[in-house]
N, C-alpha and C positions, 0 to 999 in steps of 0.2 A: 593157436590154441584151440582145443576141442571141449565142447560143453561135458559137462555142467560148468557154467562160468561162475567165477567168484564174486559173486555179486554183492558181497560183504564190501568190497573195496569201494566202489563209487562214491557211496555216501561219506567216505572218510576224506576225499579229496576236497571238497569245498570246507569241511571243517577245517582241514589243515589250512587252506588258503585264507581262511577268515581269521586264523589265531597265529601265524608265523611272524606276523608284524606288530603284534598288539602291545609290545613293549618297547618299540621303537620311539625314540623322543625326536628325530630328524622332521617327520611331517608336521608336528605341532609346530617346532622352531621355525621351518619354513613358511608355513602358513601365517604365521604371526609376523613375521619378517616381511612377506610379500602382501599382506592384508587380503588375503583370500580364504575363503572357507575350504574345509576338506573335501568337498563334492567336486569344487574346480581344482584342487590339488590332484585328485584322482582322475579328474578328466584329462588334465594334461599328462599325467603318466600313460594313461591309454592310449591318448594320441601318439604318444612316442612309439608305441609298439607297431604303429602303421609305417613307419619308417618314412621314406622320401615320397611315397605315394600319397601321403595325407589320408584324410577321411572325409566321408560324405555324409548327408544326411538320410541316407537310404536304409531301411531295415537291415539289420545285422552289422552295420556299421556303426555310426554315431546314435542310431535310433535302434532301439531293442526290437527282436522280430516277435516279441510277445506284448509290445505295447500297441495302444491305439491312440494315445496323445501325442501329436505331432510335435516335434522342435522342444520335447522334455529338456533336451540337452543345451538350447540356446542360453540360458542364464550363466551356465558354467563356461560356455565358449565366450559369452560377452565380457565375463569377469577375468578370464585368461586374457583375452585380448587387451583388455584395460590394465592388466598387470604387465604387458608386453611378453607375454609368454606363447601367443599365439596369434595367428593372422589368417585372413580368409582370402583366397585367390581363386578367382574363376569357380565359385561355388564349393570349393572344398578348403578344409582348415589344415593348416601345416603348423608345426611349431617354429617358433622364432629361434635364433641363437641362444636366448636367454632362457627359452623354454627346453632346448636341448641339454643346455648346462644343468638345467634343475633335474631333468631326468637322469642325466649321467650322475649326478651327485646323489641322488635318490639311489640309484643303482649300487654305488660304492657304498653308500650308508647301510644298505641292506646286506651286501656281502660281509661287510664288517660286524653287523648284528648276528648274521648267522654263524660267524667264526666263534661268536661268545656263547653259542647255545649248545648244551650237552644233554639233549631230552633222553637220549637211551645210550647204553654203551658204544664207543665209538666204531667197533668193528660190525655191530648190528645196524648203526645207522648207515655205515658204508655200503653194507651188502642192500640195504632197503634202496638208498639212492641208485646203485647200479642197476638193479633189477627193474625199477619204475623208468630210469633213463632209456634202458634197452626196449621195454614196452613202448615208451613214447617214440623212440626212434622207428619202430617197426609200424605204430600207427600212421605216422606221418608218411611213410613210403607205400602204405597201402593203396590199392586201386578203388576201393570204398571207403567212405561215401565220395561220390564223384565230384560233389560240389563243395567246396570249402569255404565257409565264410570266415572262422573264427581261427581256424589252425595256423594260418600266417601269423596271426598276432603272437602265436607261442614262440616262433621263430625270432620275432622282434623283441619279444620280452626277454629272451634267452641271452641275446647279444653274443658276446664271446662266451666259449665254453667254459662252464665252471669246473672247479678243480675236481678230480676223480674222487667219488665216495665222499663228498661234502655235503654239508647241510645245503649249501647253494644248489649243487646238483640237484639233490631231493626236491627243492623248491621249484626249479626250472622243469623238472620232470612232470610235478603233481599239475603245475601250471598248465604245461603242456598238454598233459592227458586230459585235463578238464575242457580245455579248448577243442580238443578232437572229439571227446564225448558230446559235446554240443552239437557239433556238425554232424555226428552219427545220429543224434536225437531229432535234429531237423529234418535229415533225410527220412527217418522213421515216421514221424507224423504228418510229413507231406505225403508220403507213400500211403497213409490212411486218408488222405484227401481232407485233412484238416488244416488251419492255418495256426499262426502262432497263438494270437490271443485265445482261440478255441480250445486249443489243446491245453492252455493253462487253466482254462476254466474247468474242463474235463478232469484234468490232474488234480485239482484242489478239491472237487467233488468227490473224485475216486478216492482220494485219501482222507475224505472226511474231516476237513480242515476247519468247515465253517457251520455254524448251527443255522444259519438262514442267509438270504441274500444280502442283506445290510452288512453282516460279518464279512462276507465273501468280497464286497465291494471294498471294504477296510483292508483287506490283504492284497488289494491289487492296485496301487495307487499310480502305476503308470496305464492302467486303463480307465476311461471314463465311465460313471456310474451307469449311464445310459448304454454304454457298449456292453457293459458286463450282463446288465438285464438283457439287452438284445441278443447277446451271446447264448444265454441261458434258453432264450425263446427258440433260438435257431437248433441248439442241441436237443431241446425236447421234441421240436418237430421233426428231428432226424432220429429219434427213437434212442439217444443215448443217455438222457438223463430224464428221470421220472417226472410227469407232471404233477405238479402240487406239492413236490418233494425236492429236497437237495441231496438226491442220491442218483447214482448211476443206475441205469437198467442193466439188464444181462448184457445186452449187446454192448451198452457203453462200457461196462466193466471189461467184457472180452476185447473191445477195440483198444482200450487204454493199456491192456495187458500185453496186446500184440506189439504196440508201439515200444514198450518197455523191453520186450523180448528181441525186437529187432534192433533197438538201441545197442543192448548188450550182443548181439551177434556181430554188429558192424565194429564195436569197441574192441571185443575180446579177440576176435579171429585172427586179427594179424599179430597178436603177441606171440613171440617165439614159444614153441611147445615146451622147451626144456624150463620155462617159468612157471607152467601149471603146477609142479609138485613145491613150488614156492610160494602157492597163493595163500596157504595159512600163515605162513611167516609173513608175508607183506601186510596182510590184513591185521594181525596181531602188533606187529611192530608199528605200523603207521597209528593204530589206535593209540598205542603206548606215548608216541610222539605228540599226538593231539591232545592227550591228557596231561602231558607234562608242560604243553604251552598255555594252559589256561591262566 
């Protein structure tokens, strides 16, 4: 796909992922049955997408590339181990047989839930699912980004191919595209010589999401307050954030926009050219799906 890129689509992807399971009862039932909290349940599901290779505590795997607090995931891992769902071997974490059964049961329950949803007319949903699935498959095969931390998770999440034109296919495609885009974004901010915590600070300031530093600290529970303040100091010394104010400088805004533009380039370039005329349909249809899932 050539520019201009359909930049209305990316914000709709996480919105869909936040809503598509909101009315499922299975997670609540299983957390109560197993005596675990929702965070541990989600941790087990995420671990299942790693497959037989398991997961380690490095950034981009069990630790977020945007976090500064090490081992924030350990309480979930400990709870999962206590419930017999996960185990540690050689410094890496793997699902037990019970954990794999839980993940499979969730996969099946989600597919059944998706089959009950009719957010938009069937033919429109089918076309949307097929178009985004093609975009995802093209993104997986692209030569860029060269380093893929999260794209492999999309393949683990997908499991067996969902029925063509189904809500399950739409779900797998959207989840996959979001993982691909995250890898594109990581490559883009690394190219700007920033690290994960720094680019998140710059992004929040660029988007004017906090009135002051205390409010900014509250938006970032995965960063220590002292790390947020030290990161702001560093970004100010590099001329990206104004001194004495929580605003990007001209260079800061330009740098962050370049990161966004490079993310879009890496993300959209692999999409088949014939999808371009359908971009408006994709954005409008996915927005309607999201609205219906509230």
